C-alpha positions, -999 to +999 in steps of 0.1 A: -186+041-009-196+072+011-189+056+045-155+044+033-147+079+021-150+091+057-120+071+067-089+093+074-067+096+043-031+108+040-031+130+010+001+128-010+013+096+006+010+076-027+039+070-051+053+100-071+068+096-106+092+125-098+107+106-069+116+074-087+150+063-099+167+082-128+165+066-162+189+037-168+198+034-131+192+005-107+177-015-136+190-049-126+177-045-090+143-031-101+140-059-127+149-085-101+123-071-077+096-070-104+105-106-114+101-116-077+067-099-076+055-117-107+068-150-093+051-144-059+017-142-077+021-179-084+024-188-048-006-195-025+004-172+003+015-137+010+051-127+003+070-098+018+101-082+004+120-059+028+145-036+011+171-024+035+201-001+033+218+029+049+201+063+049+205+080+015+212+047-004+182+052-027+156+029-011+128+054-015+136+061-051+135+023-057+102+020-039+087+048-059+099+031-091+085-003-081+052+013-072+050+031-106+058-002-124+032-021-104+007+007-111+015+004-148+010-034-147-023-030-128-011-048-097-005-020-072-032-022-045-018+007-024+013+026-016+022+047+014+054+068+016+061+081+051+079+115+052+088+132+084+084+166+068+047+163+062+022+160+091-002+137+071+027+113+064+049+113+095+027+092+118+011+058+114-024+068+124-036+073+087-016+044+072-042+016+074-072+038+068-055+051+037-047+016+025-083+006+032-096+035+011-072+025-017-085-010-016-121+002-017-114+023-047-097-005-066-119-035-057-157-029-057-163-061-036-139-049-010-157-015-009-190-033-002-173-053+026-156-023+041-189-003+041-206-032+060-177-035+084-177+003+091-215+005+095-213-023+121-184-007+139-178+030+131-151+032+158-127+014+135-120+047+117-099+057+147-092+024+164-058+010+172-036-001+144-040-037+153-079-035+152-077-015+119-054-040+103-075-070+113-109-055+103-100-031+075-072-049+057-067-085+066-104-096+067-114-079+034-082-092+017-090-127+028-124-124+012-112-107-020-105-128-050-074-114-067-069-122-103-031-115-100-007-100-075-019-073-052+012-053-043+014-029-013+045-006-012+053+009+021+084+032+025+102+049+053+084+031+081+111+045+104+101+081+098 
């Protein structure tokens, strides 16, 4: 995993239990999203849920809560919470390399694949987002056998 560990990583970008919804709030919405996630695992393709709303409507709290629940259920592959206040988390340049490292840590076969990919092309560590996505995320995920859902939570992409 040593070569994978050299990929840029945005420390602190993962979900935070302190940033989730308050107890007994948004339960119907969160339960609905979790039911959707569980249902998506039965499909053959990728599913995307986009939570939208005005600024300050609680989207980030919901996203943190969903990430926590997915982590507890063992289906969270990676989460990334952009935040304009933190240098590591206010630009997209570390997004895909952070997700790739999370995948490598969670799935040993993916770690082996990523190591081979990076040995063959070390420039991927700082390549364009499109090249990184194709080589570090899409290709390893296509080759990975997932026993259940693999959930990626991305928040505040507009920051």
